[in-house]
C-alpha positions as CSV (number, residue, x, y, z in Angstrom):
1,M,-34.3,128.1,29.3
2,K,-35.4,127.6,25.7
3,Y,-33.2,125.6,23.4
4,R,-33.2,128.4,20.9
5,L,-31.3,130.7,23.2
6,L,-28.2,128.6,22.3
7,N,-28.3,130.2,18.9
8,F,-27.3,133.5,20.6
9,L,-25.1,132.6,23.6
10,I,-21.3,132.8,23.5
11,C,-18.9,132.1,26.3
12,P,-18.3,135.3,28.2
13,R,-14.8,134.2,29.2
14,C,-13.3,133.3,25.8
15,K,-16.1,134.2,23.2
16,N,-16.4,130.6,22.0
17,Y,-19.6,129.5,20.2
18,P,-21.7,127.4,20.5
19,L,-22.0,126.3,24.1
20,K,-22.8,122.7,25.0
21,L,-26.1,122.1,26.8
22,H,-26.4,119.5,29.7
23,I,-29.9,119.0,30.8
24,L,-30.7,117.9,34.4
25,E,-34.4,118.7,34.4
26,E,-36.7,119.5,31.5
27,K,-40.4,120.2,31.1
28,I,-42.4,119.7,28.0
29,F,-45.3,122.1,27.4
30,D,-48.4,121.5,25.3
31,R,-48.0,124.4,23.0
32,D,-48.1,124.9,19.2
33,V,-46.0,127.9,18.3
34,E,-44.8,128.9,14.8
35,I,-41.5,130.6,14.8
36,P,-38.7,131.2,12.3
37,P,-35.8,128.8,12.5
38,C,-32.6,129.8,14.3
39,D,-30.1,131.2,11.9
40,Q,-26.9,129.5,12.9
41,Y,-27.2,126.9,15.6
42,C,-30.1,124.5,16.4
43,G,-29.8,123.9,20.2
44,Y,-32.5,121.2,20.0
45,K,-30.6,119.1,17.5
46,E,-27.2,120.3,18.9
47,T,-25.8,121.1,15.5
48,M,-25.1,124.0,13.2
49,I,-28.1,124.8,10.9
50,A,-26.0,124.4,7.8
51,K,-25.2,120.8,8.8
52,L,-28.9,119.7,9.2
53,S,-30.1,117.4,6.5
54,S,-33.7,118.4,7.0
55,K,-35.8,121.4,8.2
56,P,-35.2,122.1,11.9
57,P,-37.9,120.9,14.3
58,C,-38.9,124.3,15.6
59,K,-42.4,123.4,16.7
60,E,-41.1,120.6,18.8
61,C,-38.2,122.7,20.1
62,M,-40.5,125.4,21.4
63,R,-42.4,122.8,23.5
64,H,-39.2,122.0,25.6
65,E,-37.9,124.2,28.4
66,V,-34.7,123.4,30.4
67,I,-35.6,123.8,34.1
68,D,-32.2,123.0,35.5
69,G,-29.0,122.2,33.7
70,Y,-25.7,123.8,32.7
71,L,-23.8,125.0,29.7
72,T,-20.1,124.3,29.1
73,C,-17.6,125.9,26.9
74,N,-15.5,123.4,24.9
75,E,-12.7,125.9,24.5
76,C,-12.0,127.3,28.0
77,G,-13.8,124.7,30.1
78,E,-16.0,127.3,31.9
79,W,-19.5,126.3,33.0
80,Y,-22.8,128.2,33.4
81,P,-25.6,126.8,35.5
82,I,-29.3,127.0,34.4
83,I,-31.3,127.5,37.5
84,D,-35.1,127.6,37.3
85,M,-35.0,128.2,33.6
86,I,-32.4,131.1,33.9
87,V,-28.9,130.9,32.7
88,V,-26.4,132.4,35.1
89,M,-23.5,133.7,33.0
90,H,-21.6,135.7,35.6
91,L,-17.9,135.1,35.9
92,D,-15.7,134.6,39.0
93,R,-16.6,136.7,42.0
94,L,-19.7,138.1,40.3
95,R,-21.5,134.8,40.4
96,P,-24.4,134.6,42.8
97,K,-23.1,132.3,45.5
98,K,-26.3,131.1,47.3
99,P,-28.3,130.1,44.2
100,I,-25.3,128.2,42.8
101,E,-24.7,126.5,46.1
102,K,-28.4,125.4,46.2
103,F,-28.1,124.2,42.6
104,I,-25.0,122.1,43.3
105,E,-26.5,120.6,46.4
106,K,-29.7,119.7,44.6
107,H,-27.9,118.1,41.6
108,R,-24.7,116.9,43.3
109,D,-25.2,113.3,42.1
110,K,-25.7,114.4,38.5
111,L,-22.9,116.9,38.1
112,P,-19.4,116.1,37.1
113,N,-16.8,116.3,39.9
114,E,-14.9,118.8,37.9
115,I,-17.7,121.3,38.1
116,I,-18.2,120.7,41.9
117,E,-14.4,121.1,42.5
118,K,-14.2,124.2,40.3
119,W,-17.1,125.8,42.2
120,R,-15.5,124.9,45.5
121,A,-12.2,126.5,44.5
122,E,-14.0,129.7,43.1
123,S,-16.2,130.2,46.2
124,E,-13.3,129.7,48.6
125,G,-10.9,131.9,46.7
């Protein structure tokens, strides 16, 4: 997942913005891409564009891709896994069970217990 996607994502459950990124695995690519800056939120710097004291580091941002991680909502506490660079933003029973179980097993030692327990309750209920 590219950091700049955080400029667009809101929590599907409560509509809160922005979401908090937690990186478990990241890859840095050798690329030199010119892009316009994000308009509201800089995911790479984890701050609103209006609060940046200098120009956003867009070239550096575009070199980074989150392979595995998760997003959390500070408002409702929901979490959304990033699996193989794809954000899974389904809610409740619509979440794909097998990929998330593999994700949790792979990163069990890096995930907060709250996320593991929440998933266990969701998948059993």
